[in-house]
Z-matrix of the N, CA and C atoms (Angstrom, degrees):
N
C 1 1.448
C 2 1.524 1 108.07
N 3 1.354 2 115.92 1 136.79
C 4 1.462 3 119.05 2 176.32
C 5 1.533 4 109.76 3 -102.53
N 6 1.307 5 116.34 4 176.34
C 7 1.466 6 120.95 5 -175.96
C 8 1.527 7 111.54 6 -60.09
N 9 1.328 8 117.67 7 -38.16
C 10 1.461 9 120.73 8 -178.28
C 11 1.528 10 110.96 9 -66.29
N 12 1.311 11 116.23 10 -44.12
C 13 1.461 12 120.35 11 178.14
C 14 1.531 13 110.06 12 -64.45
N 15 1.317 14 117.06 13 -41.27
C 16 1.463 15 120.91 14 179.70
C 17 1.524 16 111.03 15 -62.71
N 18 1.312 17 117.18 16 -40.39
C 19 1.461 18 121.31 17 -178.14
C 20 1.522 19 112.91 18 -75.78
N 21 1.310 20 117.73 19 -11.02
C 22 1.461 21 121.16 20 -179.17
C 23 1.525 22 112.04 21 -69.26
N 24 1.314 23 117.67 22 -21.60
C 25 1.463 24 121.29 23 -177.32
C 26 1.530 25 110.74 24 -94.41
N 27 1.334 26 118.04 25 128.62
C 28 1.468 27 119.93 26 -178.12
C 29 1.527 28 113.76 27 -64.40
N 30 1.321 29 118.54 28 -31.52
C 31 1.468 30 120.30 29 178.32
C 32 1.518 31 109.68 30 -67.41
N 33 1.330 32 116.97 31 -43.06
C 34 1.470 33 119.84 32 179.17
C 35 1.527 34 111.07 33 -65.38
N 36 1.345 35 117.04 34 -38.48
C 37 1.466 36 119.03 35 176.92
C 38 1.525 37 110.54 36 -63.13
N 39 1.327 38 116.30 37 -40.84
C 40 1.465 39 120.39 38 179.10
C 41 1.529 40 110.96 39 -64.92
N 42 1.323 41 116.83 40 -38.99
C 43 1.467 42 119.91 41 177.50
C 44 1.521 43 110.92 42 -61.99
N 45 1.329 44 116.53 43 -42.83
C 46 1.466 45 119.98 44 177.70
C 47 1.522 46 110.61 45 -62.23
N 48 1.326 47 116.76 46 -40.73
C 49 1.464 48 119.99 47 178.96
C 50 1.525 49 110.68 48 -62.53
N 51 1.317 50 116.83 49 -37.20
C 52 1.461 51 120.59 50 177.20
C 53 1.526 52 110.96 51 -65.68
N 54 1.316 53 116.11 52 -39.33
C 55 1.465 54 120.24 53 -175.86
C 56 1.527 55 113.16 54 -75.20
N 57 1.320 56 117.79 55 -10.03
C 58 1.468 57 120.24 56 176.59
C 59 1.519 58 109.78 57 -60.76
N 60 1.326 59 116.94 58 -34.36
C 61 1.469 60 119.79 59 -177.49
C 62 1.525 61 112.96 60 -79.66
N 63 1.328 62 117.64 61 -6.47
C 64 1.462 63 120.28 62 176.60
C 65 1.516 64 112.46 63 137.61
N 66 1.331 65 117.34 64 173.91
C 67 1.461 66 121.53 65 -178.40
C 68 1.528 67 111.46 66 -59.75
N 69 1.335 68 114.52 67 150.94
C 70 1.461 69 119.55 68 179.51
C 71 1.518 70 110.10 69 -149.28
N 72 1.332 71 114.19 70 152.98
C 73 1.461 72 120.42 71 176.49
C 74 1.522 73 109.22 72 -84.00
N 75 1.328 74 116.38 73 159.42
C 76 1.466 75 121.35 74 178.88
C 77 1.523 76 109.89 75 -56.76
N 78 1.329 77 117.42 76 -44.23
C 79 1.458 78 120.83 77 -177.82
C 80 1.531 79 110.86 78 -60.77
N 81 1.324 80 117.62 79 -38.12
C 82 1.462 81 120.82 80 178.84
C 83 1.531 82 111.17 81 -69.63
N 84 1.302 83 115.82 82 -40.51
C 85 1.466 84 120.12 83 178.92
C 86 1.528 85 110.64 84 -67.40
N 87 1.317 86 116.88 85 -41.30
C 88 1.466 87 121.50 86 -177.55
C 89 1.522 88 111.71 87 -66.59
N 90 1.306 89 118.09 88 -26.60
C 91 1.467 90 121.21 89 -177.96
C 92 1.530 91 112.20 90 -62.23
N 93 1.315 92 117.39 91 -20.52
C 94 1.465 93 121.73 92 -177.73
C 95 1.525 94 113.52 93 -96.50
N 96 1.325 95 117.00 94 5.10
C 97 1.463 96 119.97 95 -174.86
C 98 1.530 97 110.87 96 -131.65
N 99 1.316 98 116.55 97 148.01
C 100 1.470 99 120.11 98 179.71
C 101 1.533 100 112.96 99 -84.73
N 102 1.312 101 116.90 100 27.20
C 103 1.469 102 120.47 101 177.62
C 104 1.530 103 108.68 102 -119.55
N 105 1.311 104 115.52 103 164.53
C 106 1.469 105 120.63 104 -175.94
C 107 1.526 106 112.15 105 -70.89
N 108 1.324 107 114.92 106 162.37
C 109 1.472 108 120.01 107 175.41
C 110 1.525 109 111.78 108 -60.97
N 111 1.353 110 118.11 109 -42.09
C 112 1.471 111 117.04 110 177.24
C 113 1.533 112 112.29 111 -60.49
N 114 1.330 113 116.85 112 -35.49
C 115 1.474 114 119.29 113 178.09
C 116 1.529 115 109.92 114 -66.38
N 117 1.321 116 117.07 115 -41.62
C 118 1.470 117 120.68 116 177.01
C 119 1.525 118 109.94 117 -62.40
N 120 1.322 119 116.76 118 -40.90
C 121 1.470 120 120.38 119 177.71
C 122 1.521 121 110.81 120 -60.54
N 123 1.329 122 117.37 121 -41.41
C 124 1.475 123 120.41 122 178.65
C 125 1.535 124 110.25 123 -64.60
N 126 1.333 125 116.87 124 -41.29
C 127 1.468 126 119.60 125 177.10
C 128 1.533 127 110.50 126 -62.12
N 129 1.314 128 116.81 127 -41.30
C 130 1.467 129 120.46 128 179.45
C 131 1.525 130 111.57 129 -65.99
N 132 1.324 131 116.79 130 -36.44
C 133 1.468 132 119.79 131 176.08
C 134 1.527 133 110.28 132 -63.10
N 135 1.330 134 116.10 133 -40.19
C 136 1.467 135 119.73 134 176.97
C 137 1.521 136 111.54 135 -64.11
N 138 1.321 137 115.97 136 -42.15
C 139 1.464 138 119.64 137 177.61
C 140 1.530 139 111.36 138 -64.07
N 141 1.323 140 116.36 139 -37.17
C 142 1.469 141 120.73 140 177.21
C 143 1.527 142 110.14 141 -66.53
N 144 1.327 143 116.72 142 -42.33
C 145 1.469 144 120.45 143 179.22
C 146 1.525 145 110.94 144 -62.79
N 147 1.325 146 116.84 145 -31.49
C 148 1.464 147 121.44 146 178.92
C 149 1.526 148 111.87 147 -82.23
N 150 1.328 149 116.75 148 -4.23
C 151 1.458 150 120.79 149 179.32
C 152 1.520 151 113.93 150 79.14
N 153 1.345 152 116.63 151 19.58
C 154 1.464 153 120.24 152 -177.54
C 155 1.526 154 113.47 153 -95.15
N 156 1.329 155 116.83 154 -20.52
C 157 1.465 156 120.46 155 176.83
C 158 1.519 157 108.82 156 -137.61
N 159 1.319 158 115.14 157 159.88
C 160 1.458 159 121.52 158 171.56
C 161 1.518 160 107.34 159 -126.38
N 162 1.309 161 115.53 160 158.21
C 163 1.466 162 120.70 161 -179.66
C 164 1.518 163 109.10 162 -123.46
N 165 1.314 164 114.65 163 135.78
C 166 1.461 165 121.39 164 175.86
C 167 1.520 166 107.63 165 -117.24
N 168 1.317 167 116.53 166 132.44
C 169 1.458 168 120.59 167 175.31
C 170 1.520 169 108.57 168 -83.57
N 171 1.326 170 114.61 169 121.72
C 172 1.457 171 121.30 170 177.83
C 173 1.522 172 106.10 171 -123.35
N 174 1.318 173 115.10 172 99.59
C 175 1.461 174 119.17 173 -173.88
C 176 1.517 175 109.27 174 65.25
N 177 1.324 176 116.27 175 -125.55
C 178 1.463 177 120.58 176 179.67
C 179 1.522 178 112.21 177 -93.26
N 180 1.299 179 117.18 178 2.61
C 181 1.455 180 121.17 179 -175.64
C 182 1.523 181 111.32 180 -109.94
N 183 1.320 182 114.27 181 156.19
C 184 1.465 183 120.25 182 173.51
C 185 1.516 184 107.14 183 -109.67
N 186 1.311 185 115.59 184 129.93
C 187 1.455 186 121.40 185 176.75
C 188 1.529 187 107.91 186 -108.83
N 189 1.310 188 115.59 187 121.20
C 190 1.458 189 121.22 188 -179.41
C 191 1.517 190 109.43 189 -96.95
N 192 1.326 191 114.79 190 142.86
C 193 1.456 192 118.94 191 176.03
C 194 1.520 193 109.19 192 -139.91
N 195 1.303 194 114.26 193 153.09
C 196 1.459 195 121.95 194 -179.90
C 197 1.522 196 110.24 195 -66.79
N 198 1.305 197 115.68 196 141.24
C 199 1.468 198 122.08 197 174.28
C 200 1.533 199 106.40 198 -115.53
N 201 1.334 200 117.27 199 89.34
C 202 1.471 201 121.19 200 -173.90
C 203 1.525 202 114.33 201 -54.41
N 204 1.316 203 118.02 202 -32.96
C 205 1.473 204 120.23 203 -179.46
C 206 1.520 205 111.97 204 -61.35
N 207 1.324 206 117.33 205 -24.23
C 208 1.463 207 120.66 206 178.08
C 209 1.516 208 112.94 207 -65.31
N 210 1.327 209 116.22 208 -19.33
C 211 1.463 210 120.97 209 179.70
C 212 1.528 211 112.81 210 -86.74
N 213 1.328 212 117.51 211 -2.27
C 214 1.467 213 120.79 212 -177.44
C 215 1.530 214 113.86 213 -55.74
N 216 1.342 215 120.53 214 -43.52
C 217 1.471 216 118.77 215 178.74
C 218 1.532 217 112.31 216 -62.09
N 219 1.309 218 116.84 217 -35.55
C 220 1.467 219 120.87 218 179.21
C 221 1.527 220 109.41 219 -69.79
N 222 1.319 221 116.55 220 -44.89
C 223 1.462 222 120.78 221 178.79
C 224 1.526 223 110.88 222 -61.19
N 225 1.316 224 117.10 223 -39.54
C 226 1.465 225 120.98 224 179.31
C 227 1.527 226 110.61 225 -64.34
N 228 1.319 227 117.02 226 -42.79
C 229 1.464 228 120.17 227 177.99
C 230 1.523 229 110.39 228 -61.83
N 231 1.316 230 117.56 229 -43.79
C 232 1.465 231 121.27 230 179.20
C 233 1.528 232 110.03 231 -62.07
N 234 1.327 233 117.45 232 -42.27
C 235 1.476 234 120.60 233 177.53
C 236 1.526 235 110.58 234 -59.88
N 237 1.324 236 116.50 235 -44.00
C 238 1.468 237 120.11 236 -179.57
C 239 1.523 238 111.18 237 -64.30
N 240 1.320 239 116.25 238 -40.68
C 241 1.462 240 119.79 239 -178.58
C 242 1.522 241 112.55 240 -71.21
N 243 1.320 242 116.43 241 -26.78
C 244 1.462 243 120.36 242 -179.92
C 245 1.520 244 112.73 243 -89.39
N 246 1.309 245 117.79 244 -9.35
C 247 1.463 246 121.27 245 -178.24
C 248 1.528 247 109.06 246 -63.31
N 249 1.312 248 116.64 247 141.34
C 250 1.468 249 118.45 248 178.89
C 251 1.525 250 110.11 249 -64.31
N 252 1.301 251 114.68 250 149.46
C 253 1.466 252 120.16 251 178.78
C 254 1.527 253 108.55 252 -65.03
N 255 1.315 254 116.76 253 144.88
C 256 1.470 255 118.68 254 178.74
C 257 1.527 256 109.47 255 -64.46
N 258 1.321 257 116.91 256 150.18
C 259 1.472 258 119.02 257 -179.57
C 260 1.529 259 110.92 258 -64.40
N 261 1.317 260 114.79 259 150.59
C 262 1.460 261 120.49 260 178.70
C 263 1.531 262 107.65 261 -78.33
N 264 1.320 263 117.33 262 127.50
C 265 1.474 264 119.71 263 179.81
C 266 1.530 265 111.25 264 -61.78
N 267 1.321 266 116.45 265 145.12
C 268 1.468 267 121.64 266 -179.27
C 269 1.526 268 111.25 267 -58.63
N 270 1.327 269 117.69 268 -32.64
C 271 1.466 270 120.54 269 179.62
C 272 1.520 271 111.31 270 -59.85
N 273 1.323 272 116.65 271 -32.60
C 274 1.470 273 119.58 272 177.92
C 275 1.528 274 110.82 273 -65.30
N 276 1.342 275 117.11 274 -38.74
C 277 1.455 276 119.78 275 178.24
C 278 1.524 277 110.69 276 -68.31
N 279 1.335 278 117.04 277 -36.67
C 280 1.461 279 120.41 278 177.19
C 281 1.519 280 110.05 279 -61.75
N 282 1.313 281 116.80 280 -43.74
C 283 1.466 282 120.74 281 179.72
C 284 1.527 283 110.53 282 -65.63
N 285 1.317 284 116.99 283 -38.46
C 286 1.455 285 121.12 284 178.16
C 287 1.527 286 110.35 285 -65.01
N 288 1.332 287 117.17 286 -43.38
C 289 1.466 288 121.29 287 178.23
C 290 1.519 289 110.47 288 -59.73
N 291 1.311 290 117.07 289 -44.77
C 292 1.460 291 121.80 290 178.86
C 293 1.520 292 110.85 291 -60.43
N 294 1.317 293 116.86 292 -43.77
C 295 1.464 294 120.84 293 -179.21
C 296 1.526 295 111.09 294 -66.73
N 297 1.320 296 117.82 295 -39.41
C 298 1.473 297 120.73 296 178.34
C 299 1.527 298 109.90 297 -64.05
N 300 1.313 299 117.60 298 -43.41
C 301 1.476 300 120.53 299 179.32
C 302 1.529 301 110.69 300 -64.53
N 303 1.327 302 117.01 301 -42.89
C 304 1.467 303 120.47 302 -179.82
C 305 1.522 304 110.09 303 -63.01
N 306 1.304 305 116.22 304 -44.92
C 307 1.456 306 120.65 305 -179.45
C 308 1.525 307 110.34 306 -64.77
N 309 1.318 308 116.75 307 -39.46
C 310 1.468 309 120.42 308 177.55
C 311 1.512 310 112.02 309 -62.17
N 312 1.343 311 116.56 310 -42.86
C 313 1.468 312 120.18 311 178.49
C 314 1.522 313 110.51 312 -63.98
N 315 1.342 314 117.00 313 -44.02
C 316 1.468 315 120.23 314 179.47
C 317 1.519 316 110.84 315 -64.03
N 318 1.312 317 116.89 316 -39.29
C 319 1.460 318 121.18 317 179.62
C 320 1.533 319 109.70 318 -64.58
N 321 1.341 320 115.05 319 -41.55
C 322 1.468 321 119.45 320 178.22
C 323 1.513 322 111.51 321 -62.82
N 324 1.327 323 118.54 322 -42.58
C 325 1.471 324 122.23 323 178.11
C 326 1.511 325 111.00 324 -62.97
N 327 1.331 326 116.30 325 -41.75
C 328 1.467 327 120.62 326 -179.50
C 329 1.521 328 110.09 327 -63.13
N 330 1.330 329 117.47 328 -43.42
C 331 1.458 330 120.60 329 -179.49
C 332 1.540 331 109.64 330 -67.48
N 333 1.337 332 117.20 331 -37.25
C 334 1.463 333 120.97 332 179.59
C 335 1.522 334 109.30 333 -64.01
N 336 1.345 335 118.03 334 -42.90
C 337 1.468 336 121.73 335 178.79
C 338 1.526 337 111.07 336 -64.02
N 339 1.348 338 115.14 337 -40.54
C 340 1.463 339 119.18 338 -178.46
C 341 1.526 340 110.40 339 -66.68
N 342 1.331 341 119.40 340 -35.47
C 343 1.458 342 122.51 341 177.94
C 344 1.524 343 109.94 342 -68.51
N 345 1.319 344 115.66 343 -36.44
C 346 1.456 345 120.37 344 -179.10
C 347 1.514 346 111.92 345 -69.56
N 348 1.337 347 118.77 346 -28.10
C 349 1.460 348 121.34 347 -178.88
C 350 1.517 349 111.68 348 -92.03
N 351 1.319 350 117.75 349 -12.19
C 352 1.470 351 120.06 350 -177.37
C 353 1.496 352 112.70 351 -79.91
């Protein structure tokens, strides 16, 4: 699973939002969701596989924490999508001007012919 696939699920996004405030145990994370602890554990495994969280064993418990670097591909895509469009080359405007003039001349000829036949 990659970061994009992991972020596609609303439960996984909510788990990441919870982990922004610091490490948390599965039981603490599960308390905020209407799904079972095993389901939360599966979501966390997916987030770990995507490189978005890490788990530390503390005694008999696992503490999950956000791994911000895992969001780098998503941040890069957002940067690319927000980048301003490249400027239009001047040659494109020259070609557009030529086409407008040509079309105007053709339109004028067509109207002149139509007046002559009316």
